[in-house]
A tleap script that builds the chain and sets N, CA, C and O, in Angstrom:
source leaprc.protein.ff14SB
mol = sequence {
  NTYR ASP GLU LEU LYS ILE GLU PHE GLU ASP
  GLY SER GLN GLN VAL SER PRO LYS ASN TRP
  ASP ASP VAL TRP ALA ILE ARG LEU GLY ALA
  GLN TYR SER VAL ASN LYS MET LEU ASP LEU
  ARG ALA GLY ILE ILE ARG ASP TYR SER PRO
  ILE PRO ASP GLU THR VAL ASP PRO LEU VAL
  PRO SER GLY ASP ARG TRP LEU TYR ALA VAL
  GLY LEU GLY LEU HIE PHE ASN ARG LEU THR
  ILE ASP VAL ALA TYR ASN TYR LEU ASP ASP
  GLU ASN ARG GLU PHE ASN ASN GLU VAL GLY
  LYS LYS ALA PRO TYR GLY TYR VAL ALA PRO
  GLU LEU THR GLY GLU PHE LYS ASP ILE ASP
  ALA HIE ILE PHE GLY VAL ASN VAL SER TYR
  LYS CPHE
}
set mol.1.N position { -28.139 -4.055 -14.592 }
set mol.1.CA position { -27.432 -4.930 -15.506 }
set mol.1.C position { -28.133 -6.274 -15.447 }
set mol.1.O position { -27.925 -7.056 -14.519 }
set mol.2.N position { -28.964 -6.534 -16.444 }
set mol.2.CA position { -29.783 -7.742 -16.429 }
set mol.2.C position { -29.133 -8.935 -17.114 }
set mol.2.O position { -29.254 -10.068 -16.648 }
set mol.3.N position { -28.440 -8.677 -18.229 }
set mol.3.CA position { -27.849 -9.784 -18.966 }
set mol.3.C position { -26.697 -9.288 -19.825 }
set mol.3.O position { -26.609 -8.107 -20.161 }
set mol.4.N position { -25.817 -10.223 -20.172 }
set mol.4.CA position { -24.733 -9.951 -21.110 }
set mol.4.C position { -25.110 -10.649 -22.411 }
set mol.4.O position { -25.170 -11.877 -22.479 }
set mol.5.N position { -25.361 -9.848 -23.438 }
set mol.5.CA position { -25.798 -10.403 -24.717 }
set mol.5.C position { -24.698 -10.188 -25.749 }
set mol.5.O position { -24.223 -9.070 -25.946 }
set mol.6.N position { -24.303 -11.271 -26.401 }
set mol.6.CA position { -23.307 -11.209 -27.471 }
set mol.6.C position { -24.007 -11.605 -28.763 }
set mol.6.O position { -24.530 -12.712 -28.885 }
set mol.7.N position { -24.010 -10.686 -29.727 }
set mol.7.CA position { -24.639 -10.947 -31.019 }
set mol.7.C position { -23.547 -11.152 -32.064 }
set mol.7.O position { -22.629 -10.342 -32.187 }
set mol.8.N position { -23.660 -12.236 -32.807 }
set mol.8.CA position { -22.671 -12.588 -33.814 }
set mol.8.C position { -23.114 -12.116 -35.196 }
set mol.8.O position { -24.292 -11.836 -35.417 }
set mol.9.N position { -22.157 -12.029 -36.128 }
set mol.9.CA position { -22.454 -11.551 -37.478 }
set mol.9.C position { -23.479 -12.421 -38.189 }
set mol.9.O position { -24.221 -11.918 -39.033 }
set mol.10.N position { -23.544 -13.716 -37.874 }
set mol.10.CA position { -24.496 -14.604 -38.545 }
set mol.10.C position { -25.910 -14.488 -37.972 }
set mol.10.O position { -26.807 -15.220 -38.392 }
set mol.11.N position { -26.116 -13.575 -37.017 }
set mol.11.CA position { -27.443 -13.373 -36.436 }
set mol.11.C position { -27.690 -14.154 -35.162 }
set mol.11.O position { -28.655 -13.886 -34.446 }
set mol.12.N position { -26.833 -15.115 -34.870 }
set mol.12.CA position { -27.009 -15.868 -33.627 }
set mol.12.C position { -26.540 -15.020 -32.448 }
set mol.12.O position { -25.853 -14.013 -32.617 }
set mol.13.N position { -26.922 -15.446 -31.275 }
set mol.13.CA position { -26.528 -14.703 -30.080 }
set mol.13.C position { -26.376 -15.636 -28.889 }
set mol.13.O position { -26.943 -16.727 -28.848 }
set mol.14.N position { -25.602 -15.177 -27.934 }
set mol.14.CA position { -25.470 -15.859 -26.651 }
set mol.14.C position { -25.816 -14.851 -25.566 }
set mol.14.O position { -25.366 -13.706 -25.593 }
set mol.15.N position { -26.614 -15.293 -24.623 }
set mol.15.CA position { -27.055 -14.411 -23.548 }
set mol.15.C position { -26.716 -15.062 -22.222 }
set mol.15.O position { -27.022 -16.232 -21.991 }
set mol.16.N position { -26.084 -14.295 -21.359 }
set mol.16.CA position { -25.747 -14.772 -20.018 }
set mol.16.C position { -26.500 -13.903 -19.005 }
set mol.16.O position { -26.226 -12.707 -18.903 }
set mol.17.N position { -27.443 -14.485 -18.255 }
set mol.17.CA position { -28.193 -13.688 -17.279 }
set mol.17.C position { -27.294 -13.209 -16.148 }
set mol.17.O position { -26.427 -13.950 -15.686 }
set mol.18.N position { -27.496 -11.978 -15.703 }
set mol.18.CA position { -26.698 -11.397 -14.615 }
set mol.18.C position { -27.575 -10.987 -13.430 }
set mol.18.O position { -27.281 -11.341 -12.288 }
set mol.19.N position { -28.647 -10.244 -13.699 }
set mol.19.CA position { -29.597 -9.818 -12.655 }
set mol.19.C position { -28.933 -9.101 -11.487 }
set mol.19.O position { -29.254 -9.364 -10.327 }
set mol.20.N position { -28.008 -8.196 -11.794 }
set mol.20.CA position { -27.318 -7.457 -10.736 }
set mol.20.C position { -28.284 -6.509 -10.042 }
set mol.20.O position { -29.251 -6.040 -10.642 }
set mol.21.N position { -28.014 -6.237 -8.788 }
set mol.21.CA position { -28.847 -5.370 -7.961 }
set mol.21.C position { -28.259 -3.960 -7.893 }
set mol.21.O position { -27.078 -3.750 -8.170 }
set mol.22.N position { -29.101 -3.009 -7.520 }
set mol.22.CA position { -28.619 -1.674 -7.164 }
set mol.22.C position { -28.144 -1.747 -5.720 }
set mol.22.O position { -28.844 -2.289 -4.864 }
set mol.23.N position { -26.969 -1.211 -5.442 }
set mol.23.CA position { -26.413 -1.269 -4.088 }
set mol.23.C position { -25.830 0.085 -3.695 }
set mol.23.O position { -25.684 0.985 -4.522 }
set mol.24.N position { -25.508 0.202 -2.433 }
set mol.24.CA position { -24.898 1.407 -1.891 }
set mol.24.C position { -23.423 1.173 -1.612 }
set mol.24.O position { -22.990 0.046 -1.370 }
set mol.25.N position { -22.671 2.242 -1.649 }
set mol.25.CA position { -21.279 2.228 -1.201 }
set mol.25.C position { -21.118 3.401 -0.241 }
set mol.25.O position { -21.655 4.484 -0.471 }
set mol.26.N position { -20.388 3.177 0.814 }
set mol.26.CA position { -20.135 4.221 1.802 }
set mol.26.C position { -18.666 4.604 1.688 }
set mol.26.O position { -17.791 3.740 1.739 }
set mol.27.N position { -18.394 5.903 1.532 }
set mol.27.CA position { -17.021 6.374 1.320 }
set mol.27.C position { -16.734 7.550 2.236 }
set mol.27.O position { -17.552 8.457 2.387 }
set mol.28.N position { -15.570 7.519 2.837 }
set mol.28.CA position { -15.153 8.599 3.723 }
set mol.28.C position { -13.673 8.869 3.489 }
set mol.28.O position { -12.860 7.945 3.492 }
set mol.29.N position { -13.331 10.118 3.288 }
set mol.29.CA position { -11.936 10.470 3.058 }
set mol.29.C position { -11.596 11.785 3.724 }
set mol.29.O position { -12.471 12.614 3.977 }
set mol.30.N position { -10.322 11.969 4.005 }
set mol.30.CA position { -9.867 13.198 4.651 }
set mol.30.C position { -8.486 13.567 4.135 }
set mol.30.O position { -7.691 12.710 3.749 }
set mol.31.N position { -8.226 14.857 4.139 }
set mol.31.CA position { -6.904 15.367 3.788 }
set mol.31.C position { -6.496 16.392 4.834 }
set mol.31.O position { -7.287 17.249 5.228 }
set mol.32.N position { -5.264 16.291 5.270 }
set mol.32.CA position { -4.718 17.236 6.241 }
set mol.32.C position { -3.465 17.860 5.646 }
set mol.32.O position { -2.518 17.158 5.291 }
set mol.33.N position { -3.468 19.176 5.541 }
set mol.33.CA position { -2.297 19.895 5.030 }
set mol.33.C position { -1.367 20.204 6.193 }
set mol.33.O position { -1.653 21.079 7.010 }
set mol.34.N position { -0.264 19.489 6.262 }
set mol.34.CA position { 0.715 19.683 7.334 }
set mol.34.C position { 1.375 21.047 7.179 }
set mol.34.O position { 1.536 21.786 8.150 }
set mol.35.N position { 1.754 21.372 5.947 }
set mol.35.CA position { 2.329 22.674 5.613 }
set mol.35.C position { 2.170 22.868 4.106 }
set mol.35.O position { 1.487 22.077 3.457 }
set mol.36.N position { 2.782 23.894 3.546 }
set mol.36.CA position { 2.640 24.149 2.109 }
set mol.36.C position { 3.234 23.039 1.251 }
set mol.36.O position { 2.886 22.895 0.079 }
set mol.37.N position { 4.117 22.269 1.832 }
set mol.37.CA position { 4.810 21.235 1.072 }
set mol.37.C position { 4.170 19.847 1.198 }
set mol.37.O position { 4.343 19.019 0.304 }
set mol.38.N position { 3.437 19.572 2.278 }
set mol.38.CA position { 2.999 18.204 2.557 }
set mol.38.C position { 1.513 18.121 2.889 }
set mol.38.O position { 1.021 18.825 3.771 }
set mol.39.N position { 0.798 17.238 2.158 }
set mol.39.CA position { -0.592 16.885 2.456 }
set mol.39.C position { -0.639 15.404 2.811 }
set mol.39.O position { -0.013 14.585 2.138 }
set mol.40.N position { -1.372 15.056 3.856 }
set mol.40.CA position { -1.601 13.661 4.235 }
set mol.40.C position { -3.052 13.311 3.928 }
set mol.40.O position { -3.952 14.125 4.135 }
set mol.41.N position { -3.272 12.094 3.432 }
set mol.41.CA position { -4.618 11.676 3.038 }
set mol.41.C position { -4.912 10.283 3.574 }
set mol.41.O position { -4.017 9.450 3.723 }
set mol.42.N position { -6.191 10.051 3.860 }
set mol.42.CA position { -6.642 8.728 4.291 }
set mol.42.C position { -8.102 8.568 3.888 }
set mol.42.O position { -8.843 9.544 3.774 }
set mol.43.N position { -8.494 7.326 3.678 }
set mol.43.CA position { -9.880 7.078 3.309 }
set mol.43.C position { -10.269 5.643 3.561 }
set mol.43.O position { -9.425 4.765 3.737 }
set mol.44.N position { -11.576 5.428 3.576 }
set mol.44.CA position { -12.114 4.084 3.761 }
set mol.44.C position { -13.375 3.971 2.912 }
set mol.44.O position { -14.143 4.925 2.789 }
set mol.45.N position { -13.578 2.800 2.332 }
set mol.45.CA position { -14.759 2.541 1.513 }
set mol.45.C position { -15.368 1.214 1.948 }
set mol.45.O position { -14.659 0.228 2.144 }
set mol.46.N position { -16.689 1.201 2.095 }
set mol.46.CA position { -17.437 -0.039 2.293 }
set mol.46.C position { -18.272 -0.204 1.034 }
set mol.46.O position { -19.167 0.597 0.763 }
set mol.47.N position { -17.979 -1.235 0.276 }
set mol.47.CA position { -18.600 -1.447 -1.022 }
set mol.47.C position { -19.358 -2.768 -0.987 }
set mol.47.O position { -18.797 -3.808 -0.643 }
set mol.48.N position { -20.627 -2.717 -1.344 }
set mol.48.CA position { -21.455 -3.922 -1.344 }
set mol.48.C position { -21.557 -4.466 -2.765 }
set mol.48.O position { -21.682 -3.698 -3.719 }
set mol.49.N position { -21.503 -5.766 -2.904 }
set mol.49.CA position { -21.525 -6.389 -4.226 }
set mol.49.C position { -22.931 -6.332 -4.826 }
set mol.49.O position { -23.911 -6.620 -4.140 }
set mol.50.N position { -23.031 -5.963 -6.102 }
set mol.50.CA position { -24.330 -5.970 -6.772 }
set mol.50.C position { -24.699 -7.343 -7.336 }
set mol.50.O position { -25.797 -7.525 -7.862 }
set mol.51.N position { -23.783 -8.307 -7.226 }
set mol.51.CA position { -23.956 -9.599 -7.897 }
set mol.51.C position { -24.632 -10.597 -6.959 }
set mol.51.O position { -24.067 -10.941 -5.921 }
set mol.52.N position { -25.839 -11.071 -7.309 }
set mol.52.CA position { -26.494 -12.068 -6.460 }
set mol.52.C position { -25.786 -13.421 -6.552 }
set mol.52.O position { -25.145 -13.723 -7.559 }
set mol.53.N position { -25.904 -14.228 -5.506 }
set mol.53.CA position { -25.257 -15.543 -5.484 }
set mol.53.C position { -25.680 -16.409 -6.668 }
set mol.53.O position { -24.912 -17.252 -7.130 }
set mol.54.N position { -26.899 -16.201 -7.156 }
set mol.54.CA position { -27.428 -17.048 -8.225 }
set mol.54.C position { -26.739 -16.822 -9.567 }
set mol.54.O position { -26.804 -17.684 -10.444 }
set mol.55.N position { -26.073 -15.662 -9.742 }
set mol.55.CA position { -25.438 -15.405 -11.043 }
set mol.55.C position { -23.959 -15.049 -10.927 }
set mol.55.O position { -23.366 -14.569 -11.893 }
set mol.56.N position { -23.360 -15.273 -9.774 }
set mol.56.CA position { -21.936 -14.972 -9.613 }
set mol.56.C position { -21.108 -15.909 -10.497 }
set mol.56.O position { -21.462 -17.074 -10.679 }
set mol.57.N position { -20.016 -15.395 -11.037 }
set mol.57.CA position { -19.131 -16.238 -11.836 }
set mol.57.C position { -17.696 -15.739 -11.675 }
set mol.57.O position { -17.476 -14.652 -11.141 }
set mol.58.N position { -16.725 -16.519 -12.128 }
set mol.58.CA position { -15.318 -16.143 -11.931 }
set mol.58.C position { -14.874 -14.896 -12.694 }
set mol.58.O position { -13.808 -14.354 -12.399 }
set mol.59.N position { -15.655 -14.425 -13.663 }
set mol.59.CA position { -15.268 -13.214 -14.386 }
set mol.59.C position { -15.232 -12.001 -13.462 }
set mol.59.O position { -14.361 -11.141 -13.594 }
set mol.60.N position { -16.173 -11.934 -12.533 }
set mol.60.CA position { -16.219 -10.861 -11.533 }
set mol.60.C position { -16.548 -11.527 -10.195 }
set mol.60.O position { -17.712 -11.567 -9.799 }
set mol.61.N position { -15.538 -12.050 -9.495 }
set mol.61.CA position { -15.797 -12.821 -8.269 }
set mol.61.C position { -16.054 -11.957 -7.042 }
set mol.61.O position { -15.962 -12.443 -5.915 }
set mol.62.N position { -16.368 -10.709 -7.241 }
set mol.62.CA position { -16.440 -9.749 -6.146 }
set mol.62.C position { -17.567 -10.036 -5.163 }
set mol.62.O position { -18.698 -10.342 -5.542 }
set mol.63.N position { -17.215 -9.925 -3.890 }
set mol.63.CA position { -18.200 -9.935 -2.820 }
set mol.63.C position { -18.209 -8.569 -2.169 }
set mol.63.O position { -17.639 -7.616 -2.701 }
set mol.64.N position { -18.849 -8.473 -1.027 }
set mol.64.CA position { -18.777 -7.226 -0.273 }
set mol.64.C position { -17.323 -6.993 0.103 }
set mol.64.O position { -16.578 -7.943 0.346 }
set mol.65.N position { -16.918 -5.725 0.150 }
set mol.65.CA position { -15.495 -5.465 0.383 }
set mol.65.C position { -15.263 -4.160 1.135 }
set mol.65.O position { -16.109 -3.267 1.190 }
set mol.66.N position { -14.076 -4.104 1.706 }
set mol.66.CA position { -13.548 -2.898 2.344 }
set mol.66.C position { -12.324 -2.459 1.562 }
set mol.66.O position { -11.564 -3.289 1.063 }
set mol.67.N position { -12.137 -1.139 1.458 }
set mol.67.CA position { -10.922 -0.597 0.873 }
set mol.67.C position { -10.390 0.470 1.826 }
set mol.67.O position { -11.112 1.384 2.226 }
set mol.68.N position { -9.122 0.336 2.179 }
set mol.68.CA position { -8.451 1.274 3.079 }
set mol.68.C position { -7.369 1.980 2.269 }
set mol.68.O position { -6.615 1.337 1.540 }
set mol.69.N position { -7.295 3.302 2.396 }
set mol.69.CA position { -6.352 4.066 1.584 }
set mol.69.C position { -5.589 5.078 2.429 }
set mol.69.O position { -6.143 5.701 3.335 }
set mol.70.N position { -4.310 5.226 2.112 }
set mol.70.CA position { -3.481 6.281 2.702 }
set mol.70.C position { -2.641 6.875 1.573 }
set mol.70.O position { -2.345 6.213 0.578 }
set mol.71.N position { -2.274 8.116 1.752 }
set mol.71.CA position { -1.459 8.745 0.727 }
set mol.71.C position { -0.893 10.058 1.195 }
set mol.71.O position { -1.203 10.551 2.280 }
set mol.72.N position { -0.053 10.612 0.346 }
set mol.72.CA position { 0.505 11.925 0.653 }
set mol.72.C position { 0.780 12.667 -0.640 }
set mol.72.O position { 0.974 12.075 -1.702 }
set mol.73.N position { 0.788 13.983 -0.509 }
set mol.73.CA position { 1.120 14.845 -1.630 }
set mol.73.C position { 2.289 15.731 -1.242 }
set mol.73.O position { 2.287 16.354 -0.180 }
set mol.74.N position { 3.278 15.781 -2.106 }
set mol.74.CA position { 4.456 16.620 -1.887 }
set mol.74.C position { 4.457 17.724 -2.942 }
set mol.74.O position { 4.342 17.448 -4.136 }
set mol.75.N position { 4.587 18.964 -2.499 }
set mol.75.CA position { 4.515 20.110 -3.401 }
set mol.75.C position { 5.855 20.840 -3.421 }
set mol.75.O position { 6.346 21.286 -2.384 }
set mol.76.N position { 6.437 20.956 -4.608 }
set mol.76.CA position { 7.704 21.664 -4.808 }
set mol.76.C position { 7.483 22.705 -5.906 }
set mol.76.O position { 7.588 22.383 -7.089 }
set mol.77.N position { 7.182 23.930 -5.533 }
set mol.77.CA position { 6.922 24.989 -6.512 }
set mol.77.C position { 5.935 24.509 -7.571 }
set mol.77.O position { 4.740 24.414 -7.289 }
set mol.78.N position { 6.397 24.208 -8.765 }
set mol.78.CA position { 5.509 23.778 -9.854 }
set mol.78.C position { 5.345 22.258 -9.943 }
set mol.78.O position { 4.491 21.770 -10.683 }
set mol.79.N position { 6.132 21.533 -9.219 }
set mol.79.CA position { 6.112 20.069 -9.260 }
set mol.79.C position { 5.326 19.520 -8.071 }
set mol.79.O position { 5.517 19.951 -6.934 }
set mol.80.N position { 4.436 18.559 -8.350 }
set mol.80.CA position { 3.685 17.876 -7.296 }
set mol.80.C position { 3.851 16.376 -7.479 }
set mol.80.O position { 3.747 15.862 -8.593 }
set mol.81.N position { 4.109 15.682 -6.387 }
set mol.81.CA position { 4.205 14.222 -6.396 }
set mol.81.C position { 3.178 13.692 -5.408 }
set mol.81.O position { 3.194 14.045 -4.229 }
set mol.82.N position { 2.280 12.836 -5.903 }
set mol.82.CA position { 1.277 12.188 -5.060 }
set mol.82.C position { 1.574 10.700 -5.016 }
set mol.82.O position { 1.838 10.077 -6.044 }
set mol.83.N position { 1.529 10.140 -3.825 }
set mol.83.CA position { 1.782 8.715 -3.620 }
set mol.83.C position { 0.607 8.149 -2.831 }
set mol.83.O position { 0.139 8.768 -1.875 }
set mol.84.N position { 0.127 6.958 -3.237 }
set mol.84.CA position { -1.018 6.356 -2.554 }
set mol.84.C position { -0.821 4.857 -2.392 }
set mol.84.O position { -0.175 4.202 -3.209 }
set mol.85.N position { -1.393 4.339 -1.324 }
set mol.85.CA position { -1.448 2.893 -1.088 }
set mol.85.C position { -2.881 2.546 -0.712 }
set mol.85.O position { -3.488 3.202 0.135 }
set mol.86.N position { -3.416 1.511 -1.347 }
set mol.86.CA position { -4.763 1.021 -1.057 }
set mol.86.C position { -4.696 -0.465 -0.742 }
set mol.86.O position { -3.982 -1.222 -1.400 }
set mol.87.N position { -5.443 -0.868 0.264 }
set mol.87.CA position { -5.581 -2.292 0.565 }
set mol.87.C position { -7.040 -2.656 0.365 }
set mol.87.O position { -7.922 -2.104 1.022 }
set mol.88.N position { -7.291 -3.586 -0.543 }
set mol.88.CA position { -8.637 -4.052 -0.844 }
set mol.88.C position { -8.844 -5.403 -0.187 }
set mol.88.O position { -8.102 -6.349 -0.449 }
set mol.89.N position { -9.846 -5.492 0.663 }
set mol.89.CA position { -10.167 -6.730 1.375 }
set mol.89.C position { -11.558 -7.180 0.951 }
set mol.89.O position { -12.565 -6.684 1.456 }
set mol.90.N position { -11.602 -8.127 0.017 }
set mol.90.CA position { -12.862 -8.668 -0.478 }
set mol.90.C position { -13.255 -9.837 0.418 }
set mol.90.O position { -12.473 -10.767 0.611 }
set mol.91.N position { -14.458 -9.787 0.962 }
set mol.91.CA position { -14.881 -10.822 1.905 }
set mol.91.C position { -15.075 -12.165 1.200 }
set mol.91.O position { -15.409 -12.215 0.016 }
set mol.92.N position { -14.861 -13.241 1.940 }
set mol.92.CA position { -15.122 -14.573 1.399 }
set mol.92.C position { -16.582 -14.649 0.971 }
set mol.92.O position { -17.450 -14.008 1.563 }
set mol.93.N position { -16.839 -15.434 -0.056 }
set mol.93.CA position { -18.190 -15.502 -0.583 }
set mol.93.C position { -18.526 -16.919 -1.009 }
set mol.93.O position { -17.861 -17.495 -1.870 }
set mol.94.N position { -19.560 -17.475 -0.398 }
set mol.94.CA position { -20.091 -18.771 -0.827 }
set mol.94.C position { -21.205 -18.507 -1.834 }
set mol.94.O position { -21.932 -17.519 -1.729 }
set mol.95.N position { -21.328 -19.393 -2.802 }
set mol.95.CA position { -22.359 -19.177 -3.812 }
set mol.95.C position { -22.848 -20.504 -4.365 }
set mol.95.O position { -22.166 -21.526 -4.288 }
set mol.96.N position { -24.045 -20.459 -4.920 }
set mol.96.CA position { -24.656 -21.611 -5.559 }
set mol.96.C position { -25.364 -21.103 -6.808 }
set mol.96.O position { -26.554 -20.789 -6.773 }
set mol.97.N position { -24.633 -21.024 -7.900 }
set mol.97.CA position { -25.143 -20.493 -9.156 }
set mol.97.C position { -25.704 -21.650 -9.972 }
set mol.97.O position { -24.953 -22.458 -10.519 }
set mol.98.N position { -27.029 -21.722 -10.050 }
set mol.98.CA position { -27.679 -22.779 -10.825 }
set mol.98.C position { -28.459 -22.211 -12.002 }
set mol.98.O position { -29.380 -22.854 -12.505 }
set mol.99.N position { -28.097 -21.014 -12.444 }
set mol.99.CA position { -28.804 -20.386 -13.556 }
set mol.99.C position { -28.743 -21.269 -14.796 }
set mol.99.O position { -29.705 -21.330 -15.561 }
set mol.100.N position { -27.620 -21.952 -15.001 }
set mol.100.CA position { -27.472 -22.807 -16.174 }
set mol.100.C position { -28.531 -23.890 -16.262 }
set mol.100.O position { -28.932 -24.270 -17.363 }
set mol.101.N position { -28.996 -24.397 -15.118 }
set mol.101.CA position { -30.044 -25.421 -15.116 }
set mol.101.C position { -31.384 -24.848 -15.563 }
set mol.101.O position { -32.194 -25.549 -16.170 }
set mol.102.N position { -31.616 -23.571 -15.260 }
set mol.102.CA position { -32.905 -22.945 -15.535 }
set mol.102.C position { -32.897 -22.127 -16.817 }
set mol.102.O position { -33.947 -21.658 -17.256 }
set mol.103.N position { -31.735 -21.951 -17.420 }
set mol.103.CA position { -31.613 -21.040 -18.555 }
set mol.103.C position { -32.286 -21.606 -19.798 }
set mol.103.O position { -32.124 -22.784 -20.115 }
set mol.104.N position { -33.051 -20.756 -20.510 }
set mol.104.CA position { -33.649 -21.200 -21.768 }
set mol.104.C position { -32.590 -21.342 -22.848 }
set mol.104.O position { -31.450 -20.911 -22.673 }
set mol.105.N position { -32.969 -21.946 -23.961 }
set mol.105.CA position { -32.049 -22.143 -25.074 }
set mol.105.C position { -31.489 -20.791 -25.506 }
set mol.105.O position { -32.226 -19.807 -25.572 }
set mol.106.N position { -30.200 -20.739 -25.799 }
set mol.106.CA position { -29.548 -19.519 -26.229 }
set mol.106.C position { -28.862 -18.782 -25.099 }
set mol.106.O position { -28.110 -17.835 -25.328 }
set mol.107.N position { -29.123 -19.222 -23.870 }
set mol.107.CA position { -28.474 -18.596 -22.718 }
set mol.107.C position { -27.208 -19.361 -22.391 }
set mol.107.O position { -27.163 -20.587 -22.490 }
set mol.108.N position { -26.197 -18.637 -22.005 }
set mol.108.CA position { -24.948 -19.240 -21.561 }
set mol.108.C position { -24.801 -18.887 -20.096 }
set mol.108.O position { -24.657 -17.718 -19.741 }
set mol.109.N position { -24.839 -19.896 -19.253 }
set mol.109.CA position { -24.740 -19.633 -17.819 }
set mol.109.C position { -24.035 -20.803 -17.156 }
set mol.109.O position { -24.462 -21.950 -17.297 }
set mol.110.N position { -22.968 -20.523 -16.441 }
set mol.110.CA position { -22.260 -21.602 -15.759 }
set mol.110.C position { -23.045 -22.098 -14.555 }
set mol.110.O position { -23.773 -21.336 -13.918 }
set mol.111.N position { -22.893 -23.364 -14.254 }
set mol.111.CA position { -23.415 -23.908 -13.002 }
set mol.111.C position { -22.228 -24.016 -12.068 }
set mol.111.O position { -21.340 -24.842 -12.276 }
set mol.112.N position { -22.208 -23.186 -11.043 }
set mol.112.CA position { -21.071 -23.123 -10.135 }
set mol.112.C position { -21.542 -23.164 -8.698 }
set mol.112.O position { -22.502 -22.492 -8.322 }
set mol.113.N position { -20.860 -23.952 -7.911 }
set mol.113.CA position { -21.083 -23.961 -6.474 }
set mol.113.C position { -19.712 -23.944 -5.829 }
set mol.113.O position { -18.823 -24.700 -6.220 }
set mol.114.N position { -19.544 -23.086 -4.850 }
set mol.114.CA position { -18.238 -23.030 -4.212 }
set mol.114.C position { -18.074 -21.815 -3.343 }
set mol.114.O position { -19.037 -21.272 -2.800 }
set mol.115.N position { -16.813 -21.393 -3.221 }
set mol.115.CA position { -16.501 -20.245 -2.376 }
set mol.115.C position { -15.291 -19.515 -2.950 }
set mol.115.O position { -14.293 -20.133 -3.323 }
set mol.116.N position { -15.396 -18.201 -3.013 }
set mol.116.CA position { -14.243 -17.370 -3.321 }
set mol.116.C position { -13.633 -16.986 -1.989 }
set mol.116.O position { -14.321 -16.444 -1.124 }
set mol.117.N position { -12.334 -17.263 -1.811 }
set mol.117.CA position { -11.683 -17.022 -0.522 }
set mol.117.C position { -10.416 -16.202 -0.704 }
set mol.117.O position { -9.748 -16.259 -1.736 }
set mol.118.N position { -10.114 -15.449 0.326 }
set mol.118.CA position { -8.840 -14.722 0.413 }
set mol.118.C position { -8.561 -13.847 -0.809 }
set mol.118.O position { -7.458 -13.858 -1.356 }
set mol.119.N position { -9.570 -13.096 -1.224 }
set mol.119.CA position { -9.372 -12.169 -2.330 }
set mol.119.C position { -8.999 -10.819 -1.737 }
set mol.119.O position { -9.824 -10.155 -1.109 }
set mol.120.N position { -7.764 -10.426 -1.938 }
set mol.120.CA position { -7.342 -9.105 -1.494 }
set mol.120.C position { -6.314 -8.572 -2.484 }
set mol.120.O position { -5.751 -9.314 -3.289 }
set mol.121.N position { -6.090 -7.272 -2.400 }
set mol.121.CA position { -5.151 -6.648 -3.331 }
set mol.121.C position { -4.444 -5.492 -2.641 }
set mol.121.O position { -5.027 -4.773 -1.830 }
set mol.122.N position { -3.179 -5.337 -2.983 }
set mol.122.CA position { -2.377 -4.203 -2.539 }
set mol.122.C position { -2.159 -3.340 -3.777 }
set mol.122.O position { -1.556 -3.785 -4.753 }
set mol.123.N position { -2.648 -2.115 -3.732 }
set mol.123.CA position { -2.630 -1.246 -4.901 }
set mol.123.C position { -1.802 0.001 -4.585 }
set mol.123.O position { -2.068 0.713 -3.616 }
set mol.124.N position { -0.812 0.243 -5.409 }
set mol.124.CA position { 0.060 1.402 -5.223 }
set mol.124.C position { -0.138 2.368 -6.387 }
set mol.124.O position { -0.384 1.955 -7.521 }
set mol.125.N position { -0.028 3.635 -6.092 }
set mol.125.CA position { -0.155 4.629 -7.150 }
set mol.125.C position { 0.800 5.789 -6.939 }
set mol.125.O position { 1.058 6.202 -5.808 }
set mol.126.N position { 1.316 6.307 -8.036 }
set mol.126.CA position { 2.191 7.480 -8.005 }
set mol.126.C position { 1.759 8.396 -9.144 }
set mol.126.O position { 1.538 7.946 -10.268 }
set mol.127.N position { 1.645 9.659 -8.843 }
set mol.127.CA position { 1.309 10.652 -9.851 }
set mol.127.C position { 2.308 11.804 -9.744 }
set mol.127.O position { 2.570 12.316 -8.655 }
set mol.128.N position { 2.854 12.197 -10.873 }
set mol.128.CA position { 3.769 13.338 -10.912 }
set mol.128.C position { 3.172 14.362 -11.871 }
set mol.128.O position { 2.849 14.038 -13.014 }
set mol.129.N position { 3.028 15.588 -11.403 }
set mol.129.CA position { 2.499 16.640 -12.273 }
set mol.129.C position { 3.380 17.883 -12.183 }
set mol.129.O position { 3.988 18.178 -11.154 }
set mol.130.N position { 3.420 18.590 -13.299 }
set mol.130.CA position { 4.226 19.803 -13.372 }
set mol.130.C position { 3.375 20.895 -14.002 }
set mol.130.O position { 2.797 20.692 -15.069 }
set mol.131.N position { 3.294 22.038 -13.360 }
set mol.131.CA position { 2.515 23.169 -13.867 }
set mol.131.C position { 3.428 24.089 -14.671 }
set mol.131.O position { 4.432 24.584 -14.158 }
set mol.132.N position { 3.075 24.311 -15.927 }
set mol.132.CA position { 3.858 25.191 -16.800 }
set mol.132.C position { 3.427 26.627 -16.621 }
set mol.132.O position { 3.971 27.521 -17.271 }
savepdb mol mol.pdb
quit
């Protein structure tokens, strides 16, 4: 992902450089079937940010992060209920985005210096399915 280009009907355009990197994510998950009625699940993810400090912006403030997940599945004949909880812990991130100073005409790039702090999320999910 090199740039975000917006082209307008009048032929003009705005380009915002991104220069994102290719990165790895490490994921591990497990499921344990307690019995025919109950499955327990857990997982962990280590996700590295593809966004270099030079082009980070508030639209996607993501840094390197951990995600921890637990869940369970309940099976009742044709009905299944899955419940999940995820905790996302995005690491603090200092940045110095000066792309705007170097950007050629037609580029839109913020000049930002600062730190994203205490970015975390509690994510809940419920799924109900019925087999006909």
